Backbone as a ProteinNet text record, in pm:
[ID]
protein_1_A
[PRIMARY]
MEQLEQISQTIALSLGAAWASGINLYATVLVLGLMGNSGAMPLPESLQIVQHPLVIGASALMYAVEFFADKVPGVDSGWDAIHSFIRIPAGAALAAAATGQVDPAISLAAALIGGSLSAATHATKAGSRILINASPEPFSNWGASLGEDLLVLGGLWTALHHPLLFLALLLLFLVLLLWLLPRIWRGLCLLGRTLRDGFKRGRSGRSLRILPPEQLPQQTKRPSPPES
[TERTIARY]
6996.7	7140.3	7196.6	7122.9	7168.6	7173.3	7076.3	7074.8	7192.7	7225.9	7341.3	7470.2	7480.4	7599	7608.5	7494	7492.1	7535.5	7489.6	7527.1	7676.6	7729.4	7872.5	7957	7912.7	7985.6	7987.1	7872.5	7864	7953.5	7950.4	8033.4	8181.4	8217.3	8358	8406.6	8323.7	8362.5	8377.3	8285.5	8290.4	8413.9	8434.3	8549.7	8680.6	8677.9	8800	8845.6	8750.6	8787.2	8844.2	8783.6	8833	8969.9	8987	9114.8	9227.2	9201.7	9305.7	9335.7	9235.6	9257.5	9357	9357.9	9453.6	9597.2	9615.9	9750.3	9791.3	9706.6	9736	9602.4	9560.4	9429.8	9419.8	9524.5	9516.8	9515.5	9589.2	9584.4	9445.9	9383.8	9250.1	9148.6	9148.2	9054	9082.7	9209.8	9246.9	9200	9223.4	9183.6	9031.8	8960.5	8814.2	8761.7	8820.5	8776.2	8799.5	8918.3	8948.5	8860	8838.8	8754.7	8609.7	8560.9	8424.6	8409.3	8506.5	8499.6	8510.3	8588.9	8607.3	8495.3	8409.2	8302.3	8344.2	8468.6	8514.7	8442.1	8398	8326.2	8225.4	8095.9	7995.4	7998.5	8003.4	8008.2	7870.2	7841.3	7714.8	7705.3	7584.6	7565.2	7631.2	7625.2	7684.7	7836.8	7897	8043.1	8093.1	8002.9	8042.6	8113.2	8118.9	8191.4	8339.1	8393.2	8535.4	8563	8457.2	8475.5	8493.8	8468.4	8478	8623.5	8645.9	8783.8	8864.1	8799.8	8872.1	8922.2	8838.9	8879.3	8989.6	8976.2	9080.1	9212.7	9208.3	9330.6	9394.8	9313.9	9368.6	9429.3	9359.8	9412.6	9539	9546.5	9667.8	9786.2	9761.4	9867.9	9918.1	9825.2	9865.7	9930.2	9885.6	9951.2	10095.5	10118.9	10255.8	10343.7	10288.4	10364.5	10393.8	10291.8	10311.5	10406.1	10405	10491.3	10637.1	10678.1	10817	10841.4	10746.6	10764.4	10772.1	10700.9	10694.8	10822	10911	11035.2	11153.5	11134.5	11244.9	11233.8	11334.2	11326.9	11316.8	11228.4	11204.9	11093	11100.8	10993.3	10864.7	10878	10758.1	10686.7	10762.9	10699.5	10630.6	10692.5	10626.4	10499.8	10505.2	10387.4	10275.8	10314	10214.4	10152.9	10234.9	10183.1	10078.6	10106.9	10010.6	9882.1	9897.5	9781.5	9703	9745.3	9661	9527.9	9527.6	9405.9	9331.4	9383.9	9321.9	9272.8	9358.1	9323.3	9203.9	9202.3	9098	8958.6	8937.7	8803.5	8768	8867.1	8838.6	8798	8864	8825.7	8684.6	8647.3	8510.8	8410	8442.4	8351.1	8335.5	8445.2	8436.8	8357.3	8376.7	8302.3	8152.7	8115.9	7973.9	7917.3	7994.2	7945.6	7932.1	8015.5	8011.5	7885.9	7817.1	7694.4	7577.8	7591.1	7484.2	7377.2	7267	7156	7067.7	7107.9	7035.4	6992.7	6948.5	6910.6	7028.8	7006.8	7117	7187.5	7115.5	7179.2	7286.2	7260.5	7359.3	7481.5	7458.3	7570.7	7654.4	7587.9	7662.3	7742.1	7681.9	7755	7875.3	7857.3	7968.9	8079.6	8041.7	8141.9	8220.3	8151.3	8220.4	8316.2	8268.5	8354.9	8467.5	8434.4	8536.5	8643	8602.7	8700.7	8792.9	8737	8819.5	8916.8	8869.5	8957.5	9068.6	9034.7	9136.6	9239.2	9192	9283.9	9379.2	9327.5	9412.3	9519.2	9480.4	9579.6	9678.5	9630.2	9719.9	9820.3	9774.9	9865.7	9971.3	9931.1	10027	10130.2	10083.8	10176	10272.8	10219.2	10303.4	10401.6	10353.2	10441.5	10551.4	10517.1	10619.7	10721.6	10678.7	10771.7	10874.5	10831.5	10926.1	11032.7	10992.2	11088.6	11181.3	11125.9	11208.8	11308.2	11267.4	11357.2	11476.3	11469.6	11584.5	11700.5	11670.8	11776.8	11849.9	11984.5	12059.5	12044.8	12013.3	12004.5	11862.1	11847.9	11715.3	11635.4	11696.9	11631.3	11508.8	11515.6	11399.3	11282.1	11312.1	11206.8	11142.2	11223.6	11170	11085.2	11135.7	11062.5	10928.4	10926.2	10800.2	10700.9	10748.7	10660.5	10601.8	10685.9	10635.4	10539.8	10571.6	10483.8	10347.1	10344.2	10216	10133.5	10199.5	10127.4	10065.6	10143.9	10091.9	9981.1	9994.1	9892.1	9758.9	9764.2	9641	9576.2	9656.7	9602.5	9542.4	9616.1	9566.9	9445.9	9446	9333.5	9205.6	9215.6	9095.9	9045.3	9135.7	9092.6	9019.6	9072.1	9006.5	8871.6	8864.3	8737.3	8630.2	8668.7	8572	8531.9	8623.1	8594.8	8568.7	8624	8604.8	8575	8455.7	8426.1	8436.6	8390.9	8397.2	8541.6	8625.6	8767.3	8831.2	8796.4	8852.6	8810.7	8684.8	8637.6	8709.8	8737.2	8811.7	8955.2	9018.6	9154.8	9158.5	9055.1	9049.2	9039.3	8965	8955.2	9091.7	9166.5	9302.1	9392.1	9375.2	9454.4	9426.8	9301.3	9266.6	9326	9326.3	9390.8	9539.1	9602.9	9744.9	9768.1	9676.7	9690.4	9686.2	9597.1	9587.8	9718.4	9786.8	9915.5	10028.7	10019.8	10132	10135.1	10020.1	10018.3	10084.6	10060.2	10131.9	10283.1	10328.8	10473.4	10531.9	10456.5	10501.5	10508.8	10409.9	10409.9	10530.3	10560.4	10677	10805.9	10811.4	10929.6	10946.9	10837.8	10844.5	10888.2	10836.9	10878.3	11027	11075	11217.7	11302.4	11257.9	11331.4	11332.3	11219.7	11214.2	11309	11313.9	11406.8	11551.5	11580.2	11717.5	11758.9	11670.7	11701.4	11713.8	11628.1	11634.1	11764.3	11805.1	11930.8	12050	12046.3	12156.3	12163.8	12048.1	12046	12101.8	12065.7	12117.9	12268.1	12317.2	12462.6	12534.8	12473.2	12535.1	12543.6	12438.1	12439.5	12540.6	12548.1	12643.3	12786.2	12810.5	12944.9	12985.5	12890.1	12921.2	12941.3	12883	12894.8	13028	13104.7	13236.3	13333.8	13409.6	13506.2	13645.8	13730.3	13867.4	13956.5	14019.9	14106.5	14245.5	14311.4	14450.9	14540.7	14660.1	14748.3	14780.6	14796.2	14834.4	14722	14596.7	14485	14447.7	14519.1	14490.5	14545.5	14478.5	14529.7	14663.6	14758.8	14891.9	14895.7	14961.2	14973.5	15085.1	15053.3	15152.9	15253.7	15382.2	15487.6	15519.1	15513.2	15541.4	15692.1	15728.6	15874.6	15932.3	16053.5	16119.2	16167.8	16168.2	16213.8	16363.7	16408.7	16554.1	16634.3	16753.4	16840.4	16900.7	16902.6	16959.4	17110.8
12413.7	12416.4	12274.8	12186.4	12048	11981.9	12015.1	11958.1	12008.3	12137.2	12192.8	12124.9	12097.7	12028.9	11887.1	11820.2	11685.4	11685.3	11784.8	11795.7	11822.1	11911.9	11943	11821.7	11741.9	11621.1	11520	11506.6	11412	11456	11584.7	11636	11622.2	11655.7	11646.7	11502.3	11409.6	11268.4	11218.2	11255.4	11211	11265.4	11396.4	11456.9	11417.9	11402.4	11363.3	11223.9	11130.8	10994.4	10993.3	11071.4	11076.2	11142.6	11253.4	11325.6	11236.9	11171.6	11088.2	10964.6	10910.7	10790.9	10817.3	10938.9	10970.7	10973.8	10989.5	10993	10855.5	10796.8	10664.2	10594.9	10511.6	10446.4	10354	10274.7	10173.2	10236.5	10345.5	10416.8	10477.2	10524.1	10582.1	10478.1	10362.7	10256.7	10207.7	10196.3	10148.6	10244.7	10375	10473.8	10477.8	10480.2	10481.4	10354.4	10240	10114.4	10108.9	10154	10150.4	10247.3	10366.1	10463.6	10414.9	10356.3	10306	10185.2	10095.6	9972.8	10000.9	10101.6	10135.3	10222.5	10272.2	10360.3	10504.5	10537.5	10675.7	10767.3	10713.9	10792.8	10703.1	10719.3	10639.2	10668.5	10563.5	10577.7	10550.1	10606.8	10573.5	10423.4	10373.4	10229.4	10178	10257.4	10214.2	10213.3	10275.9	10279.2	10187.6	10124.1	10040.4	9912	9885.9	9769	9778	9901.3	9916.8	9880	9865.2	9826.2	9676.2	9600.9	9455.6	9416	9324.5	9285.1	9237.9	9171.3	9125.9	9243.7	9348	9466.9	9541.1	9550.5	9617.4	9542.2	9408.9	9329.8	9343.8	9340.6	9353.4	9490.9	9595.8	9731	9752.6	9691.8	9703.1	9634.6	9516.8	9445.7	9525.6	9578.6	9654.2	9787.3	9845.1	9967.9	9940.9	9825.2	9789.5	9772.4	9708.8	9692.8	9829	9914.1	10046	10131.8	10114.7	10195.1	10177.4	10052.9	10027.5	10054.5	10017.7	10041.8	10190.9	10269.8	10413.9	10485.8	10416.1	10477.7	10449.3	10366.2	10327.9	10407.9	10491.8	10570.2	10479.4	10513.1	10432.2	10332.9	10257.9	10164.2	10240	10355.4	10433.3	10483.3	10521.7	10568.8	10454.2	10335.7	10220.3	10183.4	10193.6	10167.1	10267.1	10395	10497	10471	10427.6	10400.5	10289	10183.9	10073.6	10121.3	10204.3	10247.2	10359.7	10402.3	10494	10429	10296.4	10222.9	10174.3	10205.6	10158.1	10274.4	10372.9	10481.7	10563.8	10594.3	10684.5	10621.1	10499	10439.7	10409.1	10372.5	10347.3	10476.2	10585.8	10714.6	10754.3	10728.3	10757	10670.9	10543	10452.7	10493.2	10531.1	10573.7	10703	10795.5	10921.1	10897.1	10807	10775	10705.1	10611.5	10537.7	10626.9	10730.5	10818.2	10903.4	10917.6	10997.6	10924.2	10794.9	10718.8	10679.7	10633.3	10589.5	10708.9	10779.9	10898.8	10878.6	10986.7	10983.4	10931.9	10834.7	10784.1	10894.7	11000.1	11110.4	11176.8	11188.3	11247.3	11156.3	11026.6	10932.1	10936.7	10946.1	10952.9	11081.9	11193	11320.1	11314	11251.4	11236.7	11150.3	11045	10958.5	11034.9	11116.2	11193	11294.9	11367.7	11467.5	11398.6	11291.5	11219.9	11158.6	11101.4	11045.4	11151.7	11268	11378	11428	11437.1	11481.6	11380	11251.7	11147.9	11153.5	11177.1	11186.6	11304.3	11416.8	11535.5	11512.5	11456.9	11433.3	11323.6	11222.3	11116.3	11169.9	11253.5	11310.4	11398.1	11474.3	11559.7	11474.9	11371.9	11283.3	11213.7	11152.2	11075.1	11165.5	11281.4	11371.8	11429.1	11470.1	11525.2	11419.5	11293.8	11187	11163.4	11171.6	11153.8	11262.3	11385.6	11495.2	11477.2	11432.4	11410.1	11297.6	11195.4	11083.1	11122.3	11238.9	11285.6	11325	11347.1	11379	11251.4	11253.8	11129.8	11079.8	11167.7	11122.4	11075.4	10975.8	10918	10988.9	11084.6	11140.3	11223.8	11295.9	11374.2	11282.7	11165.6	11069.2	11016.4	10982.8	10933.3	11040.8	11164.6	11273.4	11297.9	11293	11312.7	11201.7	11077.1	10965.1	10974.3	11004.2	11017.4	11135.3	11243.6	11359.6	11328.7	11248.2	11209.1	11123.3	11030.9	10947.3	11032.8	11127.2	11214.7	11305.5	11347.1	11432.8	11359.9	11232.7	11153.5	11136.8	11101.2	11081.6	11211.1	11320.5	11448.3	11498.4	11478.2	11523.6	11448.5	11316.7	11238.2	11270.6	11287.2	11322.6	11456.7	11552.7	11683.4	11673.2	11593.1	11577.6	11515.3	11422.9	11353.6	11434.9	11516.3	11587.5	11737.3	11795.1	11938.6	11956.3	11918	11915.6	12051.7	12158	12290.4	12335.8	12308.4	12342.2	12263.8	12135.5	12053.9	12107.6	12146	12196.8	12326.1	12409.9	12533.3	12502.1	12408.2	12368.9	12299.7	12221.4	12154.5	12256.3	12362.7	12468.1	12531.3	12557.6	12611.8	12512	12384.8	12280.3	12275.6	12291.4	12289.5	12410.5	12525.1	12643.4	12617.5	12554.1	12519.2	12421.9	12325.7	12230.3	12300.4	12397	12471.1	12543.9	12587.1	12654.5	12554.4	12439.6	12345.9	12250.4	12200.4	12098.1	12143.1	12265.8	12306	12309.2	12345.5	12349.3	12207.8	12116.7	11977.4	11923	11957	11910.5	11964.9	12094.5	12152.2	12087.7	12058.7	11991.4	11851.7	11778.5	11644.8	11651.9	11750.8	11766.3	11798.5	11886.8	11920.4	11799.4	11722.3	11601.5	11501.4	11487.7	11396	11437.7	11567.2	11614.8	11592.9	11615.5	11595.4	11449.1	11358.4	11215.7	11173.9	11226.7	11191.4	11239.7	11365.1	11417.1	11338.8	11302.5	11222.7	11085.5	11025.2	10894.4	10904.4	11010.9	11028.6	11049.1	11130.2	11152.3	11023	10941.8	10814.5	10721.2	10716.3	10629.7	10678	10809.2	10860.4	10837.2	10843.9	10818.3	10673.6	10580.1	10438.4	10402.2	10483.4	10450.4	10491.6	10577	10617.9	10502.7	10473.5	10364.7	10423.1	10387.8	10437.3	10335.2	10376	10286.7	10283.6	10167.7	10161.1	10240.1	10276.7	10361.3	10299.8	10164.2	10104.8	10109.6	10132.8	10140.2	10282.5	10379.5	10517.8	10547	10631.9	10665.8	10736.8	10686	10744.2	10873.1	10973.8	11101.7	11091.9	11126.7	11123	11234.2	11192.1	11289.8	11356.7	11490.2	11565	11566.2	11544.4	11548.1	11686.9	11688.6	11818.2	11873.6	12002.8	12063.8	12040.6	12023.7	12003.9	12125.8	12097.5	12208.4	12274.2	12403.3	12475.5	12487.4
12528.7	12559	12565.3	12630	12639.2	12502.5	12418.1	12283.1	12201.2	12217.8	12147.8	12192.2	12321.5	12372.5	12317	12305.3	12250	12104.5	12028.6	11887	11873	11956.6	11949.8	11986.4	12083	12119.5	12005.3	11939	11827.4	11711.7	11678.7	11569.3	11603.6	11727.5	11768.3	11765.8	11811.7	11810.3	11667.6	11581.1	11442	11370.6	11380.2	11312.5	11380.4	11513.8	11584.6	11546.3	11533.6	11493.2	11352	11262.2	11124.5	11117.5	11189.2	11189.8	11243.9	11356.3	11417.4	11333.4	11263.5	11181.2	11069.6	11016.1	10910.8	10959.2	11090.1	11147.4	11198.8	11281.5	11337.4	11363.9	11271.8	11280.5	11401.3	11423.6	11528.6	11667.7	11685.2	11812.9	11834.5	11727.3	11737.4	11784.1	11719	11755.9	11898.2	11932.4	12065.5	12174.3	12154.4	12254.5	12269.4	12158.4	12165.4	12232.5	12198.5	12257.2	12406.9	12450.9	12593.8	12671.6	12616.1	12685.4	12694.4	12584.9	12587.3	12677	12674.2	12753.9	12903.2	12938.7	13080.2	13133.9	13047.6	13091.6	13106	13068.4	13080.1	12982.2	12870.1	12771.3	12700.1	12726	12654.8	12504.6	12426.8	12282.1	12222.5	12105.1	12038.3	12011.1	12008.5	11991.5	11864.9	11757.2	11630.7	11634.7	11736.9	11749.2	11860.3	11932	12045.4	12003.2	11873.9	11825.7	11862.1	11873	11905.6	12050.7	12133.5	12272.8	12290.2	12185	12196.8	12226.7	12319.7	12353.2	12232.8	12137.3	12019	11936.3	11923.6	11848.7	11923.4	12054.4	12133.9	12122.1	12129.6	12117.3	11981.1	11874.6	11739	11717.4	11764.1	11745.9	11828.8	11948.6	12030.3	11962.5	11904.2	11833.8	11715.4	11634.8	11516.2	11554.3	11664.3	11709.8	11751.7	11815.9	11854	11730.2	11626.3	11502.1	11439.8	11433.7	11372.8	11455.8	11586.9	11672.3	11633.5	11604.6	11567.4	11418.5	11332.8	11189.8	11159.8	11238.8	11215.6	11258	11326.5	11374.3	11282.2	11181	11092.2	10962.2	10930.6	10806.5	10684.8	10594.6	10475.4	10497.1	10606.4	10638.7	10667.7	10735.6	10768.8	10643.9	10541.7	10418	10344.1	10345.5	10286.2	10361.7	10495.1	10578	10546.2	10532	10497.6	10360.6	10265.2	10130.6	10134	10208.3	10219.5	10287.2	10390.2	10467.5	10401.2	10283.8	10207.6	10173.4	10162.7	10129	10253.1	10372.5	10496.1	10581.7	10605.3	10695.6	10645.9	10516.8	10465.6	10473.1	10418.1	10433.6	10578.6	10661	10801.8	10872.5	10839.2	10897.1	10857.6	10732.2	10688.3	10763.5	10783.4	10854.3	11000.5	11067.2	11206.7	11220.5	11125.6	11130.3	11116	11026.8	11007.9	11130.5	11187.6	11303.8	11425.9	11435.3	11551.9	11556.7	11445	11445	11509.4	11531.7	11593.6	11493.1	11544.1	11458.3	11425.5	11322.8	11278.8	11134.9	11073.2	10932.6	10849.5	10759.2	10676.1	10596.6	10562.7	10490.4	10576.5	10707.6	10798.3	10808.3	10817.5	10824.3	10697.8	10582.2	10456.1	10447	10488.2	10487.9	10581.2	10698.6	10792.7	10733.8	10660.1	10597.5	10491.5	10412.5	10308.1	10368.7	10468.9	10533.1	10609.6	10679.9	10755.7	10667	10554.2	10462.2	10406	10373.3	10321.9	10428	10552.8	10661.1	10686.5	10683.4	10699.8	10587.2	10465.1	10350.5	10366.3	10416.6	10433.2	10539.1	10653.9	10758.4	10717.6	10648	10601.6	10500.8	10406.8	10306.5	10372.4	10473.1	10544.3	10618.1	10685.7	10759	10663.8	10557.1	10465.8	10390.9	10344.2	10270.5	10357.3	10478.7	10567.4	10607.6	10620.7	10655.8	10544.8	10419.6	10308.7	10313.4	10341.6	10349.9	10469.9	10582.8	10701.8	10677.6	10602	10574.7	10488.7	10422.1	10344.8	10435.3	10564	10659.7	10697.8	10702.7	10729.5	10872.8	10969	11108	11138.3	11227.3	11253.2	11361.3	11432.6	11551.1	11514.2	11402	11360.7	11327	11271.3	11240.2	11368	11466.8	11594	11661.7	11659.4	11722.6	11655.9	11522.5	11450.5	11482.3	11488.6	11517	11657.6	11756.5	11893.5	11905.5	11835.7	11837.8	11779.2	11673.8	11613.3	11709.2	11779.3	11875.6	11986.1	12039.2	12144.3	12092	11965.1	11905.5	11894.6	11856.4	11845.9	11983	12083.5	12218.6	12272.7	12258.9	12308.9	12232.2	12101.3	12020.1	12052.1	12067.3	12100.3	12240.6	12334	12469.3	12469	12393.1	12384.4	12315.1	12208.7	12137.3	12226.1	12313.5	12398	12521	12574	12699.4	12680	12573.5	12547	12397.1	12354.5	12210.5	12142.9	12207.2	12144.5	12126.1	12225.6	12212.9	12099.5	12090.3	11982	11846.1	11831.3	11701.7	11664.6	11762.6	11735.3	11693.2	11764.3	11727.6	11591.9	11561.9	11432.7	11319.4	11340.9	11239.8	11214.3	11320.7	11305	11233.4	11264.5	11199.8	11050	11010.5	10868.4	10796.3	10862.6	10803.6	10784.7	10884.6	10873.8	10759.4	10739.9	10630	10494.9	10480.2	10354.5	10323.7	10427.7	10408.2	10388.5	10455.8	10459.6	10340.2	10297.1	10192.3	10062.5	10010.8	9888.7	9906.9	10024.4	10048.8	10058.9	10116.9	10118	9976	9893	9754.6	9678.2	9697.6	9630.1	9679.9	9809.5	9862.8	9805.8	9789.8	9730.5	9584.6	9511	9370.7	9361.7	9449.8	9450.7	9486.1	9584	9621.1	9507.2	9437.2	9322.9	9212	9182.9	9078.6	9120.5	9247.5	9295.6	9283	9322.6	9311.2	9165.2	9079.3	8937.3	8875.6	8906.1	8850.9	8903	9033	9086.7	9023.2	8995.1	8929.6	8787.6	8716.2	8580.1	8581.4	8675.8	8682.4	8717.2	8805.3	8839.9	8721.2	8640.3	8522.8	8420.1	8399.1	8300.9	8346.4	8479.2	8529.9	8513	8531.4	8513.7	8367.4	8275.6	8134.3	8075	8149.1	8098.1	8113.3	8005.4	8007.2	7999.5	8095.5	8099.2	8030.9	7922.2	7846.2	7906.2	7901.3	7946.2	7851.9	7898.6	7815.4	7680.4	7671.9	7544.1	7441.5	7487.2	7393.4	7356.7	7416.4	7381.3	7242.8	7166.8	7033.3	7043.3	6962.9	6966.5	6885.5	6943.2	6874	6768.7	6648.3	6540	6557.2	6555.6	6575.6	6444.1	6443.7	6321.3	6296.3	6170.6	6141	6159.1	6210.1	6232.6	6098.9	6078.2	5950.4	5932.2	5807.5	5783.5	5823.9	5872.4	5912.8	5787.9	5789.9	5675.3	5688.2
[MASK]
++++++++++++++++++++++++++++++++++++++++++++++++++++++++++++++++++++++++++++++++++++++++++++++++++++++++++++++++++++++++++++++++++++++++++++++++++++++++++++++++++++++++++++++++++++++++++++++++++++++++++++++++++++++++++++++++++++

């Protein structure tokens, strides 16, 4: 029973770190580092690097930058685009490190699964943000950003303290992703077509030239028939 609990904790920590990294990498590293450094949650030796004060300071600084960048419509999508090359490999690395010093095959499998999970959560976050940014008011963007921060904090806390509950919720989340991602993709395609059509109409409108009255072609006046 104790061994089963240990396995569930390791799996939950590995998948939880990868899942949260796809949403907010710096908050993930910061939370894990603070919990490990304070002794609230012992981390595997291979993951204890996040407890180093330098890593905690760097992740706190970058989280502060992301906190504000993530609240500005347009800037958040650019930030997400850049972090497509950061969140996914970092999520894979954290997932592998969370397994501890085990068989390298297990670490590699964890990295592959963790990277895929990070990619899925990152794609959902980035795609939904583009659709939300189509709204002219900024409040939905702020609400989504704050909700994501709370989701990361709550998800990691659950993964560390209630691993079986987290794994059950993660399964439901993956089912939701399977339903949500195709709809986000269709929404992005529709938004792209709308922007493309609007751009074409704008160009065609600018290409029309309005001539002054003196340059308009004069209508030839037909001679009136002779009176009988």
